[in-house]
N, C-alpha and C positions, 0 to 999 in steps of 0.2 A: 553466679551467684547473684543475689539478689539482697537489699538492704532495709531494713525496719526499723521502729524504734523501739527499745527495750521496756519491758514492763517487769515490775517485781518479781512476777511469776519466773524472770530469766533468770533472776541472781544466781543460782547455781551453776548455770552456764558462763556467767562471766567470770565469776570466780574462779571455776576450773580454768578459763583462759588466763587468767590474771598469775596464777598460779603455776603455769605450765614453760619457765623460764628460770633460766639460772638466777634471778635476784627474785621472782615472785614466789619461786620455791620456799624461799626462807621468809619470807614476810607475810605470805598471804594464809589464810586458813580455809581451806576447802574440805568441810567436815559436814556432816549430816546428823543434824541440821546446823546449818551454817550460824555463823555468829552472828547477833542480835545487829553489831556494828554495821554491818552491811545494808540492813535493811535500813537502818537511820541513816546512813549515807545517800542510800539511794533517793529518799525520801528529799533529803536535804537537796539535792542535785535538780530534783523535780519542783521544790520550790522555788529555786533560783531561774527556772528554766533550761536548766542545761539538758541536752540529751544526750543518750548513751544509745550509740547506733551500734546495731548489730549487722554482721555479715552472714547470710545463710548459704548453703548450699543447696542443691536442687532437691534433696529429699528434707529441707526445710532444719536441717542440724546446724546449730551455731559455729561457724566457724573463724569469726573474728568480731573484735570490737573496739570502740574507742568512745571517750566523753567528748563531747562538743561544747563548749562555754563561749556565749557572748558576752565579751568584757565593754561596758563603756568606757570612755576615756577624755580626759582634758585636753590629751597630747593632740599633736596634727590635727589641729583645728577640731577635735572633737569627735574623731573618727573611731567608729565602732571596729573592734579585733576581735578575731574567734582565735581559742586556745583549745588546742588539740591536746589531750592527753590520756594515758593506759591505752596506748595503742597496742593489740595483742591479734596474733594470726597463730591459729592452732599450730605447734612445732611440727607436727609430721607434713602440714602443707605451704611451710614456708620456701621463700625463693620460687614461686609460682607466678608472681604479679598481684596476687589477691592483695597485699599491703596496698600496692598503688592504686589499686582500684578502688578499695576503701578510705584511703586519703582523699584521693578525687573526689569521691562522694561526699567526702566530711566539707572539701572546698566548696563544692557547688552548695552545698548547705548554707555554709557560711554568706556566700553571696546572694542566697534568697533572702537571708537575714539582714542584708545590708552593710556588712563588714567589708573593710577596705583592707583589711591585713589579716593572715593566718598566721600563728606563732605557735610554737611546740618547744617542748624540751626534751632531750634525751638522755638518759643515764651516759657517762662515757664508755661505759665497757659494751655498748649496744654499736658495734660499727656496722654491721650489716644494716641496720634499723638508718643510720646516719645516710650511709650510701643511698638507700632509698629515697630517702628526703630529699638530697642534694639532686637524685637524678629528678624529681618532682619540682625541682626549681628554689629549694627552700637554700638559705644561705646561713651561715653559721657566723650571724653578726654582731651577735653580744655573747658575753660571758653570765652563765648563768651560774645564781649560788643559792645554797638550801640553809637553813640553820633548824634543824631538828628540835624539839622543846621536849621532848620525851625524857 
């Protein structure tokens, strides 16, 4: 498996992965053409310096993705932190350690960018993902909450 930064041309494969689970299947729209909102969102991520990291197999097929954002902050003496979001591995390949490799790559990128902490959130129903994150050293140290505005 190899890693690279996504380009806008990769959006169909990213959305395919985002839609490839029990949560994403109901909230994503993997159609041809894709809804323009995905392109707008990708441009917004690029504008703020976020990275969308892709994992590819030996034939250059996209098999995983995540978003990595570096967040400045005043707390902890102004230490930067990285936020990992939208982690997905193709459903037929889950459980083979690919998610661990992708997260480790993101952690290394965060260190390169000067981050002193990596944080993420994960839906309560993603118990397998929680076990993966815990194996990688993440601790469930905070309670996360969301307020949907739609």
